[in-house]
N, C-alpha and C positions, 0 to 999 in steps of 0.2 A: 436238689437244685439250689443254687446260690440266691435265695430270696430271703429278705428280712421279715420281721414279724408283720409288717404292714403289707406284705406281698410285692415289694419293690425289688427289682433285680439288683444284686450286689455283685460287682466284678470280683473275681477271685484274685487273691494276692499271692497265689502259688506261683513259683517260677516255672513257666511253661517250657522253658528250654532245658530243664533238668530231666535226667533219665528216670529219676525216682523222687518221690516227695518225702521230705523229712517230716518228722512229728511236728516241727514248728509250723510248716505249711498247712498240715492237716488241722491243727487246732490247739496248739500250745505245747509246751515241754512237760513231760511227765515228771512228777516230783517223788521225793523219798520220804515217806512217813513210816516211822517205826517206833516201837516202845522198847524200853530196855528193862531187864530184870537182872539183878546181880546176886548170886548166892555167895554166902561167906565161907562155906565149907563144902567139900566134896569127899566122897569115899570111892575107893577102887572096888570094882567087881570083876572077878575073873569070869569073863563070858565064855560062850562056846567056841571051840576051836582056838584060833590065834587072837581072838578079839579081847581087848580090855575095855571095860565100860567105866565111865565117870558118872557117879551117882550123886546128884546135889542133895544137901541136907536142908530140910525145911521143918523147923519146929520153933518153940517159943525161945529156946536158948540161942538159936541161930536163925532168926527171921530173914527172909530175903529182902533186898532193897529194891524198891520200884522206882523207876526213873531216877537212878543215882546221880548225884552231882558229879560233875566232871565234863570235860570236852569230848563227848562221844559223837562227833560228826562222822560223816561217811569217810572223809579224808583221813581223820585220825585212826579210824578203824582199819582202813586199807593199809596205811603205813605201818601201824603196829602189828598187823598180821604178817606183813612181809618181813619185818624186823624179828618177829617170832620164828618165822621159817629160817631166816638166816642163822638165828641163835641155835635152833635145833639141828641145822645142817653142819654146825661146827664140830669137828672131830673131838674137840676137847669137852664137849658136852656129853653127859652120860644118859640122863633120864629125860627123854622127850615128853612123856606123859606128865611129869612134874611141871615142865615148862608150860604145857598147854593148860593145866589146872591153874597155875599161877596167873596166866594171861586171863582166864575166865573170871577169877576172883578180883583181879584189878580192873577189868573192863565190863563185861557183860556175859550172860549165859548165851552160848552160841546157837542154840536151836529152839524151835517152837516159840519164837519170840512173842508173836501176837497172841497166841492162844494161852500161854502161861500168864502173860500180863492180864489178859482178860479175866481169867479165873481167880488170879490173886486179888483183883479189884472188886470181886463180887461182894455184895454187902453181907451175905451170910456165910462167907468163907471162914472155916474153922481151922486155925493153924494147930490146934491141939488134937484134931481128930483125923477122920479118914480123908478129908479134903487134902491135908498136907501130904499124906502118903501118896495120893494120886499125883500130886505135883512132883514129888520125888521120882516116882515111877515114870511119868511121862517126860520129865526133864532129863532122864538118863540118856546119854549118848555114847556112841562108839568112838574111842580114841583113834582107832584105825581108820574110820571113815573121815574123822577130822583131819588126820594126817594126809589122806588122799586128796581132799578138797584143798587143803592148804598148799600142797605140793603143786597142784594145777594152777592155782592163783600166783604162787611165787614164780613158777616158770614163765607165765604170760607177762608179768610185770617186769621181770628181768629182760625179757625179749623186747618189750616196749622201750625200756631205758637204753638198751643196746642200739635199737633202731634210731632213736633220737640222737644218740652219740654219733652214729654213722652219718646222719644227715648233715652234721657240721664237721665231718672229717676226723672224728676221734674213733678210729676203728678198733682201738684196744678193747673197748667194752664188748664189741661183737666177738672178738677172738676169745675172750674169757668165757663166753657163753658155753663152750664145750667142756669146761671144767665142772666136774660133779662133786658134790659134797657127800656127807655121810648117809643122808637119806633120800634126797631129792634129785632125780635126773632132770637134766635141762632139756629144753626143746631142741630138736635136731636140726633146725633150719639154718643155723649158721656154722655148723661144724665143718662143712666143706671149705669154708673160707680160711681155715687154719693152714691148709697146705699151700703154701706160697711158691715153693720151689718149682721152677720150670722143668719140663721133661728133659733129661740128659740122655740122648740116644747112645746106645752101645755100638760105636763104630771104631774102625781101625784108624788110629791117628799116628802110626808109627812113621809115616812118611814126612811128618812135620819135624822130625828129629828133636822133639822136646821144646820146639819153639811154641810158646803159649799163644801168640797171635796167629800163627799158622794153624794151630789146633782149632781155635775159635772160627777161623775161615772154613775149615773142613766141616765143622759142625753146622755152620750157616748154610753151606752148600747142600749138605745132606738134608737139612730141614726144608730147604727150598724145593728139593725134589720129592719130599715127603710131607706136604703141608698138614695132612691129617694128624701127624704126631705132634707137630708144633701147637696146633689148636687144642689138642688134648692136654698139653702141659701148661697152657696159659693160665696165669692167675687172674681172677676176677675180683675186684673190690665189692664188698657188700653194698655200697652205694649204687652200683650199677643195676642191682636187682631190688631197689628199694620198694618200688610199687608192688612187686609180686610178694616180697617179704611182709609188707604191711597187710596184704590180703591174707596171708597165712595167720597173722596176728588176729585179724578180725574174726577169722574162723574159730579161734580159741574162746571167743566170748560167748557164753550161753545166752539163750533167749530169755526175754523177760516178759512177764505177764503184768499188763497194766489194767487197773480197774478203778472204779470210784471208791474213794475212801473218805472218812471223816478225819480231818486234821484236828487232833485233840487240843492244840494250842489256839488256833484261830476259830475252831468249831465251824469251819466251812468244809463243804464237799470239794474234794480235789481229785484230779486224774493222777493217780500215783502208782508206783511199782509195788507189786505184791512182794512182801518180805517175810520169810520164815526162818532165815538163819543170818548170822554175821557174814557169811559168804555171799548171800544175795546182796547185802549192803555193799560189800567190797567190790563185787563184779559190777554192780550198777554204777558205783562211783568211778570205777576204772573206765567203764564204757563212756561215761559222760566226759572223762578226762580226754579220751580219744577224739570225742566230737569237738573239743575246743582246739585241737591241734591246727595250726595254720598249714597252708600248702607246703610242699617240699621246698619250693624256692624261697619261702619266707622263714623256714626254720633256722634258728640261730640269729635271726635279725632282732630288731628291737621288739621282743616278745612281751606283751602286756596282758597275758592271760590272767583272768581274775582268780585269785587264790594261789598263783605260782605254778611251777612246773615240778613234777615229781622226779627226783634224781637220787643217786647214791653218793654219800659223802666220800670224797677222794681219800680221806684218811682212815676212817673207821668202817666205811662201808654201809652205815646205817641209811635207811630210806627216809627221805624228808622232802618237803615242799620248799624250794628255794624262794627267798624273799626278794632277791635282786637278780638282774639279768646274767651277771657273770659269776654268781655264788656257786662255789664248788665244795665247800666245807659246811658241815652242820654247826650248831651253836654250842656244842659240848666244849668245855675249856681246853681239853687236850687236842681237839681238832682245830680250834682257833690258834692254838700255840703252833701246831704244825703248818697252818696257813701262813702265819707271820714268819716262820722260819724259811718257808718256801720263797716268800716275797723278798727276804733278805738276800737269799741266794741269788734270785733273779736280778736283784738290784746290783749286787756285787759283780755279777757276771757282765751286766750291761756296762758298768763303769770300767771294768777291765777291758772290755772290747773297745770302748771309746778311747781309753788311754793308748792301747795298741794302735789304733788307726791314726791317732795324732802323732805318735812316734814314727810311724811308717811314712806319714806325709813329711815330717821333719827331715827324715833321712833322704827322701826324694827331692827335697828342697822346694816343696810346694808351699 
């Protein structure tokens, strides 16, 4: 019952008109509390079947880093994982396992995050003895499993970016969703929008005598008598199905377990998501990103979401969070050069059009 500690009635702040209560109405937004461990070296182990295992090295010569320096926020982990997937999916890249290990060494160990952190911080931990061997054993992970989880995340994020593009009339992103790379298959929800051509019925148009207009009239008459064939051939833009497509995206997001945790920085007890892998961090960050999206009518307007919106650079294809409303290119020098070149082309074209309009008016004596 909504009573305070003094026994007085407190009116609920929940929206009574909503069909469901968000976590904000129930009692606050869940947080993300995680610890990071970074191993300097890994070894490959040929596992059973087709599995390759990544085995971290933990000894005096190569001690792991605990809470390594660097910007390891949820957003940076999400974007770096997507960029890793993009790189792995490139046909020019050969060794995906090497790229995964490189990511782990530059960022953090991907699995058993809380458990490994806790054991490495124990006062009696012996890096020269059996404790270190246990860390290596329990830190070993399957590269195959990592690839599977990475592919699922990569497909969902690409789906999300395509939907945001569709909402503001940029359908090219959606059409490209059906293109598959070297390793990762895309989600199938947007494939049917690739087929734009209307149905062309197979009818006898010889009576038109080769006249294109008469042939078109014959086709129209036929389709008027057979409306079911015209309906089957109609092309539908992704925007028309935006709500149902967004539902499909939501279904891709895994469930989260929330529990009370101790924040090591503030030393306060908080209601936080349970985290055991970098994919838990990435999925939770991605889910929070979706909850910040405005309604369909407001997408593309003066969007002021905290932290920016995740997009793909129009030049290099890298994932990043844009800093300005109309930003389409990341901060890499080559991408900024491409942006400037595009702006120059647009400027010259606009000037050329203005000159043509002035000349036309002059010819007409206006």
